[in-house]
ROVEXZA-845314 format. One line per field, with one value per atom (N, C-alpha, C): residue number from 1; chain; atom name; x, y, z. Coordinates in Angstrom, 3 decimals. Last residue first. Example, Ala and Ser with C-alpha at 12.3 -4.5 7.8 and 13.67 -1.06 7.14 Angstrom:
! ROVEXZA-845314
nr	[2;2;2;1;1;1]
kette	[A;A;A;A;A;A]
atom	[N;CA;C;N;CA;C]
east	[12.850;13.670;12.900;13.190;12.300;13.200]
north	[-2.250;-1.060;0.030;-5.690;-4.500;-3.300]
up	[7.080;7.140;7.870;7.800;7.800;7.800]
This chain:
! ROVEXZA-845314
nr	[69;69;69;68;68;68;67;67;67;66;66;66;65;65;65;64;64;64;63;63;63;62;62;62;61;61;61;60;60;60;59;59;59;58;58;58;57;57;57;56;56;56;55;55;55;54;54;54;53;53;53;52;52;52;51;51;51;50;50;50;49;49;49;48;48;48;47;47;47;46;46;46;45;45;45;44;44;44;43;43;43;42;42;42;41;41;41;40;40;40;39;39;39;38;38;38;37;37;37;36;36;36;35;35;35;34;34;34;33;33;33;32;32;32;31;31;31;30;30;30;29;29;29;28;28;28;27;27;27;26;26;26;25;25;25;24;24;24;23;23;23;22;22;22;21;21;21;20;20;20;19;19;19;18;18;18;17;17;17;16;16;16;15;15;15;14;14;14;13;13;13;12;12;12;11;11;11;10;10;10;9;9;9;8;8;8;7;7;7;6;6;6;5;5;5;4;4;4;3;3;3;2;2;2;1;1;1]
kette	[A;A;A;A;A;A;A;A;A;A;A;A;A;A;A;A;A;A;A;A;A;A;A;A;A;A;A;A;A;A;A;A;A;A;A;A;A;A;A;A;A;A;A;A;A;A;A;A;A;A;A;A;A;A;A;A;A;A;A;A;A;A;A;A;A;A;A;A;A;A;A;A;A;A;A;A;A;A;A;A;A;A;A;A;A;A;A;A;A;A;A;A;A;A;A;A;A;A;A;A;A;A;A;A;A;A;A;A;A;A;A;A;A;A;A;A;A;A;A;A;A;A;A;A;A;A;A;A;A;A;A;A;A;A;A;A;A;A;A;A;A;A;A;A;A;A;A;A;A;A;A;A;A;A;A;A;A;A;A;A;A;A;A;A;A;A;A;A;A;A;A;A;A;A;A;A;A;A;A;A;A;A;A;A;A;A;A;A;A;A;A;A;A;A;A;A;A;A;A;A;A;A;A;A;A;A;A]
atom	[N;CA;C;N;CA;C;N;CA;C;N;CA;C;N;CA;C;N;CA;C;N;CA;C;N;CA;C;N;CA;C;N;CA;C;N;CA;C;N;CA;C;N;CA;C;N;CA;C;N;CA;C;N;CA;C;N;CA;C;N;CA;C;N;CA;C;N;CA;C;N;CA;C;N;CA;C;N;CA;C;N;CA;C;N;CA;C;N;CA;C;N;CA;C;N;CA;C;N;CA;C;N;CA;C;N;CA;C;N;CA;C;N;CA;C;N;CA;C;N;CA;C;N;CA;C;N;CA;C;N;CA;C;N;CA;C;N;CA;C;N;CA;C;N;CA;C;N;CA;C;N;CA;C;N;CA;C;N;CA;C;N;CA;C;N;CA;C;N;CA;C;N;CA;C;N;CA;C;N;CA;C;N;CA;C;N;CA;C;N;CA;C;N;CA;C;N;CA;C;N;CA;C;N;CA;C;N;CA;C;N;CA;C;N;CA;C;N;CA;C;N;CA;C;N;CA;C;N;CA;C;N;CA;C;N;CA;C;N;CA;C]
east	[259.926;260.687;259.823;257.895;258.600;259.071;257.966;256.762;257.254;260.360;260.204;258.640;260.084;260.895;260.820;258.002;257.923;258.933;258.958;257.987;257.633;261.337;261.448;260.220;259.374;261.060;260.817;258.138;257.329;257.779;259.666;259.531;258.814;258.081;259.194;258.810;258.478;257.537;258.721;257.897;258.515;258.095;257.447;256.730;257.675;257.747;257.649;257.398;257.923;257.340;257.876;260.866;260.475;259.225;261.891;261.805;260.958;260.425;261.818;261.908;257.385;258.404;259.441;256.217;255.950;256.597;256.121;257.168;257.038;254.063;253.747;254.687;255.297;254.932;254.702;254.937;256.094;256.311;252.196;252.315;254.209;252.228;251.756;252.111;254.223;254.640;253.989;252.476;253.687;254.470;250.454;249.943;251.181;252.030;251.251;251.227;252.328;253.530;253.200;250.143;250.415;251.740;249.500;248.706;249.488;251.839;251.791;250.797;250.328;251.923;252.117;248.068;248.385;249.214;248.911;248.166;248.094;250.107;251.038;250.216;247.916;248.861;250.341;244.976;245.976;246.902;243.392;243.322;244.557;245.193;244.690;244.178;245.972;245.605;245.030;249.149;247.665;247.087;250.372;250.057;248.871;252.804;251.733;251.665;254.363;254.467;253.526;255.322;254.818;254.759;257.413;257.147;256.266;258.694;258.080;257.414;259.819;260.688;259.605;257.878;258.863;259.730;256.942;258.040;258.641;256.176;256.182;257.057;256.500;256.879;256.636;255.407;255.058;255.618;256.246;256.436;256.234;254.515;254.973;255.451;253.379;253.843;254.999;250.569;251.918;251.991;248.882;249.393;250.768;246.844;247.639;248.623;246.215;245.448;246.773;246.176;247.393;246.934;244.133;244.190;245.404;244.216;244.825;244.808;242.021;243.324;243.024]
north	[-68.234;-67.086;-67.701;-67.835;-69.325;-68.893;-65.482;-66.066;-67.088;-65.387;-64.473;-64.450;-66.978;-67.240;-66.320;-66.234;-67.164;-67.346;-63.443;-63.327;-64.827;-64.211;-63.518;-63.523;-65.574;-66.229;-65.328;-63.153;-64.330;-65.030;-60.247;-61.168;-62.085;-57.378;-58.267;-59.315;-53.954;-54.612;-56.089;-52.568;-52.731;-53.925;-49.824;-50.298;-50.924;-47.960;-48.262;-49.323;-45.816;-46.794;-46.862;-45.054;-44.678;-45.725;-44.834;-45.250;-44.541;-43.896;-43.840;-44.032;-41.939;-43.046;-42.557;-38.815;-39.590;-41.023;-37.681;-37.269;-38.131;-37.719;-37.095;-37.028;-38.466;-37.169;-36.800;-41.151;-40.589;-39.325;-41.566;-42.072;-41.682;-40.550;-39.816;-40.163;-42.485;-41.162;-40.506;-44.536;-44.853;-43.223;-43.870;-43.936;-44.189;-43.830;-42.630;-42.572;-46.290;-45.749;-44.362;-47.361;-48.097;-46.972;-46.140;-45.945;-46.179;-47.281;-45.618;-45.491;-49.959;-50.121;-48.364;-49.554;-50.363;-50.092;-48.374;-47.324;-48.085;-50.663;-49.588;-48.911;-52.634;-52.841;-51.604;-53.100;-51.941;-52.043;-54.981;-54.587;-53.957;-57.576;-55.971;-55.734;-59.268;-59.561;-58.111;-59.960;-58.479;-59.056;-60.958;-61.329;-60.165;-59.709;-60.164;-60.071;-59.877;-59.804;-60.149;-57.047;-58.302;-58.334;-55.453;-55.917;-57.179;-52.990;-54.720;-54.334;-50.430;-51.312;-53.018;-48.673;-49.143;-50.345;-47.924;-47.141;-47.740;-50.896;-49.752;-48.879;-52.418;-51.990;-50.638;-55.263;-53.503;-53.322;-56.055;-56.297;-54.782;-57.984;-56.467;-57.105;-58.976;-59.448;-58.110;-58.701;-58.244;-58.889;-59.994;-59.953;-59.620;-58.019;-59.323;-59.342;-55.775;-56.640;-58.025;-53.031;-53.717;-55.019;-50.618;-51.728;-52.588;-47.309;-48.895;-49.907;-44.966;-45.843;-46.900]
up	[-3.252;-1.687;-0.616;-5.072;-4.305;-3.089;-6.237;-5.540;-4.664;-7.016;-6.209;-5.262;-9.918;-8.733;-7.210;-10.939;-10.283;-9.289;-11.716;-10.563;-10.232;-13.387;-12.025;-11.097;-15.198;-14.632;-13.247;-16.154;-15.425;-14.502;-15.278;-16.259;-15.762;-13.848;-13.462;-14.601;-12.859;-13.972;-13.992;-9.641;-10.804;-11.541;-7.805;-8.841;-9.918;-4.610;-6.193;-6.666;-2.167;-2.705;-4.203;-0.214;-1.314;-1.941;3.691;2.049;0.779;5.670;5.968;4.277;5.877;5.764;5.571;4.073;5.102;5.040;1.836;2.475;3.978;-0.226;1.147;2.061;-2.412;-2.508;-0.906;-2.378;-1.950;-1.981;-3.000;-1.902;-1.534;-5.697;-4.864;-3.239;-6.882;-6.754;-5.720;-6.681;-5.844;-5.869;-8.703;-6.942;-6.405;-10.818;-10.428;-8.886;-11.203;-11.157;-10.475;-11.733;-10.540;-10.222;-14.593;-13.188;-11.697;-15.826;-15.512;-14.289;-16.044;-15.046;-15.097;-17.417;-15.804;-15.188;-19.720;-19.001;-17.508;-20.812;-20.321;-19.655;-20.700;-19.934;-19.461;-20.841;-21.782;-20.460;-19.179;-20.762;-21.655;-17.674;-17.810;-19.140;-14.879;-15.807;-16.513;-12.845;-13.067;-14.167;-10.035;-11.331;-11.893;-7.652;-7.973;-9.279;-4.647;-6.010;-6.453;-1.988;-2.672;-4.509;0.618;-1.048;-0.968;2.442;2.343;1.129;2.543;2.171;2.089;3.393;4.448;3.756;1.489;1.420;3.058;-0.397;0.047;0.370;-3.745;-2.733;-2.027;-6.195;-5.259;-3.754;-9.206;-7.636;-7.087;-11.196;-10.983;-9.223;-14.566;-13.416;-12.445;-16.664;-16.248;-14.894;-19.304;-18.297;-17.840;-21.792;-21.345;-20.123;-24.120;-23.238;-22.982;-25.188;-25.128;-24.060;-27.389;-26.558;-26.356;-27.605;-28.449;-26.935;-27.894;-27.298;-27.720]
């Protein structure tokens, strides 16, 4: 396994359309993003709720802007 440590900025959005932004420090950024996407896909597979859950990777500038809002 190749390590890819660093900070990731993400927007998490639930099926209800409400979301939040969060900063994550992790050892393997690629694996972390893939895991969060699989979690969103699993939520979507249930068919419950009006929308689709998703995660978006943000730049630090986008994260700071949304955090201030």
